[in-house]
BADOBA-893557 format. One record per residue (C-alpha): x, y, z. Coordinates in steps of 0.5 Angstrom, whole numbers, plus 500, padded with zeros to 3 digits. Layout:
! residues N
((X; Y; Z))
...
This chain:
! residues 649
((660; 372; 322))
((660; 366; 317))
((666; 364; 313))
((667; 367; 306))
((671; 362; 301))
((674; 365; 295))
((670; 363; 290))
((670; 365; 283))
((663; 368; 285))
((667; 372; 290))
((673; 374; 285))
((669; 376; 280))
((666; 382; 284))
((673; 383; 286))
((675; 385; 279))
((669; 388; 278))
((670; 393; 284))
((677; 395; 281))
((681; 391; 286))
((687; 386; 285))
((692; 382; 291))
((698; 386; 293))
((703; 380; 292))
((709; 384; 292))
((708; 390; 298))
((709; 396; 294))
((703; 400; 297))
((706; 398; 304))
((713; 401; 303))
((710; 407; 299))
((705; 408; 305))
((712; 407; 310))
((716; 412; 307))
((711; 417; 307))
((710; 416; 314))
((717; 417; 315))
((718; 423; 311))
((712; 426; 316))
((716; 424; 322))
((722; 428; 320))
((718; 434; 318))
((714; 434; 324))
((721; 433; 328))
((724; 439; 324))
((719; 443; 325))
((719; 441; 332))
((727; 443; 333))
((727; 449; 329))
((727; 454; 335))
((731; 449; 339))
((737; 448; 334))
((740; 456; 333))
((739; 456; 341))
((743; 451; 342))
((748; 453; 337))
((748; 460; 340))
((750; 457; 346))
((755; 453; 344))
((758; 459; 340))
((758; 463; 347))
((762; 457; 350))
((767; 458; 345))
((767; 465; 346))
((768; 465; 353))
((774; 460; 353))
((777; 465; 348))
((776; 471; 352))
((779; 467; 358))
((785; 465; 354))
((786; 472; 352))
((786; 474; 360))
((791; 469; 361))
((795; 471; 356))
((794; 478; 359))
((796; 476; 366))
((802; 473; 363))
((804; 480; 361))
((802; 483; 366))
((803; 479; 373))
((808; 474; 375))
((804; 468; 373))
((811; 464; 370))
((812; 458; 373))
((817; 458; 378))
((825; 459; 377))
((829; 464; 373))
((823; 469; 369))
((829; 469; 363))
((830; 460; 364))
((823; 459; 365))
((819; 454; 360))
((813; 459; 360))
((806; 457; 358))
((802; 453; 353))
((795; 456; 352))
((789; 453; 347))
((785; 458; 343))
((779; 455; 340))
((778; 456; 333))
((771; 454; 332))
((765; 450; 335))
((762; 443; 333))
((755; 444; 330))
((749; 442; 335))
((745; 439; 329))
((748; 432; 325))
((746; 436; 320))
((750; 443; 321))
((757; 444; 320))
((762; 447; 325))
((764; 454; 325))
((771; 456; 324))
((777; 461; 326))
((783; 465; 325))
((789; 466; 329))
((794; 470; 326))
((800; 473; 330))
((804; 479; 327))
((810; 481; 331))
((811; 487; 327))
((804; 490; 327))
((801; 495; 332))
((804; 497; 339))
((804; 502; 344))
((810; 508; 345))
((812; 512; 351))
((814; 519; 350))
((817; 525; 353))
((821; 531; 352))
((827; 533; 357))
((833; 537; 357))
((839; 532; 358))
((844; 533; 364))
((843; 541; 364))
((844; 541; 372))
((851; 538; 371))
((854; 545; 368))
((852; 551; 365))
((855; 550; 358))
((859; 544; 356))
((866; 545; 359))
((872; 543; 354))
((877; 540; 359))
((884; 543; 357))
((891; 544; 359))
((893; 552; 360))
((900; 554; 359))
((901; 561; 360))
((907; 565; 357))
((908; 571; 360))
((914; 577; 357))
((918; 579; 363))
((923; 583; 360))
((925; 589; 361))
((920; 593; 357))
((914; 590; 361))
((916; 595; 366))
((914; 601; 362))
((909; 598; 357))
((905; 594; 364))
((907; 598; 370))
((901; 596; 374))
((902; 588; 372))
((896; 588; 369))
((898; 582; 364))
((899; 578; 371))
((892; 580; 374))
((890; 578; 367))
((892; 572; 367))
((890; 570; 375))
((882; 572; 372))
((884; 567; 367))
((885; 561; 372))
((880; 563; 376))
((875; 561; 370))
((878; 554; 370))
((875; 549; 373))
((876; 541; 374))
((879; 537; 372))
((883; 543; 367))
((890; 543; 368))
((895; 550; 368))
((902; 552; 368))
((906; 558; 367))
((912; 560; 364))
((917; 566; 365))
((921; 568; 359))
((925; 574; 358))
((932; 572; 355))
((931; 565; 357))
((924; 561; 359))
((923; 557; 365))
((917; 554; 368))
((915; 558; 374))
((919; 557; 380))
((924; 555; 376))
((925; 562; 375))
((926; 563; 382))
((931; 558; 383))
((925; 553; 385))
((923; 547; 383))
((919; 547; 376))
((911; 547; 377))
((908; 542; 372))
((901; 542; 369))
((900; 536; 374))
((903; 538; 381))
((898; 538; 386))
((894; 545; 385))
((896; 546; 378))
((892; 540; 377))
((886; 544; 380))
((887; 539; 388))
((884; 542; 392))
((884; 549; 388))
((888; 553; 383))
((891; 557; 389))
((899; 555; 387))
((899; 557; 380))
((895; 563; 381))
((901; 566; 386))
((906; 562; 381))
((905; 568; 376))
((906; 572; 381))
((914; 571; 381))
((914; 574; 374))
((918; 580; 374))
((921; 586; 368))
((928; 584; 366))
((932; 582; 361))
((931; 581; 353))
((925; 578; 349))
((925; 570; 347))
((919; 568; 345))
((921; 562; 341))
((924; 559; 347))
((918; 560; 351))
((914; 556; 345))
((919; 551; 345))
((919; 550; 354))
((911; 550; 353))
((911; 545; 347))
((916; 541; 352))
((911; 541; 357))
((905; 539; 354))
((909; 533; 351))
((911; 531; 358))
((906; 532; 363))
((899; 534; 358))
((894; 529; 357))
((893; 528; 348))
((885; 527; 351))
((885; 535; 353))
((885; 542; 349))
((892; 543; 349))
((894; 551; 350))
((899; 556; 350))
((898; 563; 351))
((904; 567; 349))
((904; 575; 351))
((909; 580; 349))
((910; 586; 348))
((916; 586; 342))
((919; 583; 337))
((924; 577; 339))
((932; 580; 341))
((935; 574; 343))
((936; 566; 343))
((939; 563; 348))
((942; 557; 350))
((944; 553; 345))
((940; 549; 343))
((935; 550; 344))
((937; 556; 339))
((940; 554; 333))
((941; 557; 326))
((936; 553; 322))
((938; 554; 315))
((945; 552; 316))
((951; 557; 316))
((949; 564; 315))
((946; 570; 318))
((942; 567; 323))
((946; 566; 329))
((944; 562; 335))
((944; 568; 339))
((940; 573; 334))
((932; 575; 335))
((932; 572; 328))
((934; 566; 330))
((928; 566; 336))
((923; 568; 331))
((925; 561; 327))
((926; 557; 333))
((918; 560; 334))
((916; 558; 327))
((919; 551; 328))
((915; 550; 335))
((909; 553; 332))
((909; 547; 326))
((912; 542; 332))
((905; 544; 337))
((901; 543; 331))
((903; 536; 329))
((901; 534; 336))
((895; 538; 337))
((897; 543; 340))
((893; 551; 340))
((897; 556; 340))
((894; 563; 342))
((898; 569; 342))
((897; 577; 345))
((901; 583; 343))
((902; 588; 347))
((904; 596; 345))
((906; 600; 339))
((912; 594; 338))
((907; 590; 335))
((907; 595; 328))
((915; 594; 328))
((918; 591; 321))
((920; 584; 322))
((923; 582; 315))
((923; 574; 319))
((915; 576; 319))
((910; 574; 312))
((907; 580; 309))
((907; 585; 310))
((913; 583; 315))
((911; 586; 321))
((912; 584; 329))
((905; 582; 328))
((905; 578; 323))
((910; 573; 326))
((905; 573; 332))
((899; 571; 328))
((903; 566; 324))
((906; 562; 330))
((898; 562; 332))
((895; 560; 325))
((899; 555; 324))
((896; 551; 330))
((889; 554; 328))
((890; 559; 334))
((889; 566; 333))
((893; 573; 335))
((890; 578; 339))
((893; 585; 340))
((893; 589; 346))
((893; 597; 345))
((894; 598; 352))
((896; 594; 359))
((888; 595; 360))
((886; 591; 355))
((890; 585; 356))
((884; 582; 362))
((879; 583; 356))
((883; 579; 351))
((885; 573; 357))
((877; 573; 357))
((876; 573; 351))
((881; 566; 350))
((878; 563; 355))
((871; 562; 352))
((875; 559; 347))
((874; 552; 352))
((868; 553; 354))
((865; 549; 348))
((858; 551; 346))
((852; 551; 349))
((848; 546; 349))
((841; 545; 352))
((839; 539; 347))
((831; 538; 348))
((832; 530; 347))
((826; 525; 346))
((826; 519; 350))
((821; 513; 349))
((820; 506; 350))
((816; 502; 345))
((812; 496; 346))
((809; 491; 339))
((806; 485; 336))
((799; 483; 336))
((795; 476; 337))
((788; 476; 334))
((783; 471; 333))
((777; 471; 329))
((771; 467; 331))
((767; 467; 325))
((760; 465; 329))
((753; 463; 326))
((748; 465; 332))
((752; 468; 337))
((755; 475; 334))
((762; 474; 331))
((767; 476; 335))
((775; 478; 334))
((779; 478; 340))
((786; 481; 340))
((792; 482; 345))
((796; 488; 343))
((799; 493; 346))
((799; 490; 354))
((791; 490; 353))
((786; 485; 350))
((781; 488; 345))
((775; 485; 343))
((770; 487; 337))
((764; 485; 335))
((759; 487; 330))
((757; 493; 334))
((764; 496; 336))
((770; 494; 340))
((772; 495; 347))
((778; 494; 350))
((777; 489; 356))
((783; 489; 359))
((789; 495; 358))
((796; 496; 360))
((798; 496; 367))
((797; 504; 369))
((798; 508; 376))
((798; 515; 378))
((800; 517; 384))
((800; 524; 387))
((806; 528; 389))
((803; 535; 390))
((798; 538; 395))
((796; 542; 390))
((796; 541; 383))
((796; 535; 379))
((803; 533; 379))
((805; 525; 381))
((808; 520; 379))
((806; 515; 373))
((808; 507; 372))
((806; 503; 366))
((807; 496; 363))
((810; 495; 356))
((810; 488; 352))
((813; 487; 346))
((811; 481; 343))
((816; 477; 339))
((817; 471; 334))
((815; 469; 327))
((809; 470; 324))
((804; 465; 323))
((796; 463; 322))
((792; 458; 324))
((785; 457; 320))
((780; 451; 322))
((775; 449; 327))
((780; 445; 331))
((784; 448; 338))
((790; 451; 337))
((796; 451; 342))
((800; 457; 342))
((807; 457; 346))
((808; 463; 350))
((815; 464; 354))
((818; 470; 357))
((824; 473; 354))
((825; 478; 358))
((823; 484; 363))
((826; 490; 366))
((824; 496; 370))
((826; 503; 368))
((826; 508; 373))
((826; 516; 370))
((826; 523; 374))
((824; 528; 370))
((826; 534; 373))
((822; 540; 376))
((825; 547; 375))
((824; 552; 381))
((822; 558; 379))
((825; 561; 385))
((832; 558; 383))
((831; 562; 376))
((829; 568; 380))
((836; 568; 384))
((840; 566; 379))
((837; 572; 375))
((839; 577; 380))
((846; 575; 381))
((846; 576; 374))
((845; 583; 374))
((850; 583; 380))
((855; 581; 376))
((853; 586; 370))
((854; 591; 376))
((860; 589; 378))
((864; 589; 370))
((860; 596; 369))
((865; 599; 374))
((870; 595; 371))
((869; 598; 365))
((867; 592; 361))
((861; 596; 359))
((857; 603; 359))
((852; 604; 364))
((847; 605; 358))
((849; 598; 356))
((848; 595; 362))
((841; 598; 363))
((839; 596; 356))
((841; 589; 359))
((838; 589; 365))
((831; 592; 363))
((828; 585; 361))
((832; 581; 366))
((828; 586; 371))
((822; 584; 367))
((823; 576; 367))
((824; 577; 375))
((817; 579; 376))
((814; 574; 371))
((818; 569; 375))
((815; 571; 381))
((808; 571; 379))
((808; 564; 376))
((811; 561; 381))
((806; 563; 386))
((801; 560; 381))
((805; 553; 381))
((804; 554; 388))
((798; 554; 388))
((797; 549; 383))
((795; 553; 377))
((799; 550; 372))
((796; 552; 366))
((796; 559; 367))
((803; 559; 370))
((805; 556; 363))
((803; 563; 359))
((808; 566; 364))
((814; 561; 362))
((812; 563; 355))
((813; 570; 357))
((819; 569; 361))
((823; 566; 355))
((821; 571; 350))
((824; 576; 356))
((831; 572; 356))
((831; 573; 348))
((830; 580; 349))
((836; 580; 354))
((841; 576; 349))
((839; 581; 344))
((840; 587; 348))
((847; 584; 350))
((849; 582; 343))
((847; 589; 340))
((852; 593; 345))
((857; 589; 343))
((857; 590; 336))
((856; 597; 338))
((863; 596; 342))
((859; 599; 349))
((860; 592; 352))
((866; 587; 352))
((865; 582; 347))
((866; 577; 352))
((861; 579; 357))
((856; 579; 352))
((857; 572; 350))
((858; 570; 358))
((850; 574; 358))
((848; 570; 352))
((850; 563; 355))
((847; 564; 362))
((840; 567; 359))
((841; 560; 354))
((842; 557; 360))
((835; 560; 363))
((832; 559; 358))
((834; 551; 358))
((831; 551; 365))
((824; 554; 362))
((823; 549; 357))
((825; 544; 362))
((819; 546; 366))
((815; 546; 360))
((817; 539; 358))
((815; 537; 365))
((808; 541; 365))
((806; 538; 357))
((808; 531; 360))
((809; 525; 356))
((805; 521; 352))
((802; 514; 352))
((801; 512; 344))
((797; 506; 341))
((796; 504; 334))
((791; 500; 333))
((785; 499; 327))
((781; 500; 334))
((784; 506; 336))
((777; 509; 338))
((776; 503; 342))
((783; 505; 345))
((782; 513; 346))
((775; 511; 350))
((779; 506; 355))
((785; 512; 356))
((779; 516; 358))
((776; 511; 363))
((783; 510; 366))
((785; 517; 366))
((779; 520; 369))
((779; 515; 375))
((786; 516; 376))
((786; 524; 378))
((792; 526; 373))
((792; 532; 369))
((790; 529; 361))
((788; 530; 355))
((786; 524; 349))
((786; 525; 342))
((787; 521; 335))
((791; 522; 330))
((789; 516; 324))
((790; 510; 328))
((793; 512; 333))
((790; 514; 339))
((794; 519; 344))
((794; 519; 352))
((798; 526; 354))
((799; 526; 362))
((801; 533; 364))
((807; 534; 370))
((810; 528; 371))
((815; 528; 376))
((817; 520; 376))
((816; 515; 371))
((816; 507; 373))
((816; 503; 366))
((816; 496; 366))
((817; 492; 359))
((816; 485; 358))
((818; 482; 352))
((814; 475; 351))
((816; 470; 345))
((810; 466; 341))
((811; 459; 338))
((805; 456; 334))
((806; 449; 337))
((805; 443; 333))
């Protein structure tokens, strides 16, 4: 091909065709940029499916790492994964929580998350009702130091010829129980502790047998030494009684003097303690008036030392005039005053046959009030550690450690991945009774919040760990039935003694027998494992026991049953109702309550866990609290751990 030379002719042709030389290379630059743009466009189009997939995978890995971290925390709380050494002195663990995921494309930013700790939020609670210590005694017992001051003047030979005041005192002693102490005073013209009254050594409150060890046989025999001879000197009796309490009594106990006499004071010897309290005048040291004055003085002395006096007036002489007594000036008014000064009471016995009932009535002042005490016990674990992962491609996640478990929340709902340790062991061949083991975890520390994409390091350190074992009493209904049989026998005995009429006794025993029939039926159902049906019988038994109480108190009001016997029967029935309450508490079981924003997820976990264990249960929800109720729990093992949570750095 011939070489074409640049000539004026060819230049002219080029210019004529609109072409000119690109001496600066502009066209080349533009073309290059367009090519690069096209290449980037095609590259982005090629990766538009790849990058999201890779981002999703990366966020999945972050989520799994976060889950593993929470499982590590759960393992720390549930098992022995603390570094070797004393658990309370161990350094604990430092765990790393990923907050976000780096972008897989230079054009995409990292995702972020938030880690928060709130020591007061949420938590698990374990609650159950029970009757405390009711097997230790039928009613609350008031420990007492008792002094029985008994009139032995000559008038007792006709006012109490069959010595019913002695048998009444012995019956009072029979109602005492350890660690009570008792002593007695024989008073007529003078006053002595028993055995000293017949020339022997005085028997004090703290002497062997008087102090209840090995029994009360000696003080019971002591009152048999009291005779019927001499005059009456009640002031000296109170003087000896107060001195005995101050010398041998225990101020932490109920200190009591029970003074029984059949007439007004007629003499006061020796001197001292007898004296003329108002100086020279008509009250000579040997007069009954001086004994009255001494009695008032000793009543005030007893009051000042916390000693209570009860007085019993026997016979018609209580209505005789005595100018030394408060208005209306009868003998009984002095005896009332001596008692009331100390916070005690006066009782009048028209005949000696009434004395035993009065002693019984006074004895009830020191049985205390009946206590069933349906109490609530529980333990609590609190604190939440929560991580929110704001993923872009993989579903957003919120992981929370609370109540000893790990909850995973996603857009489609929440799920409890790991719950607190719960184990059920059957203890009955029939029926659902068993032993429950449960772990409660409390997180403590200062509240914190960490935001961003970089990992956050948290220190977990154990602060405490304890294991508590609770035995929950299961009432044997046959034992209750046997008790009611003895109650009927007791009522029958006292009916023969005149403490109740046959009609009054029958009105009380009728509902007792109805309760016994129901108890036999209920125990048979329990033996067959039919607890729910037995529960209905227990409710009926409780109602029948209330009928017994009503019948006894009605009879007491009508005067057909001694009040002390009606009150004793009432206490016995209250005790059996207490047993019925405990049986119902055992049947009702205990409740595990978990308060959480994810209460529905916790309900699902409770149902799954309970169903697989074989326990008898119910699951319910009140607001943000999920409740698992487990019936017929014989024994509870509660392991409680306290973990300190601290944000490192």
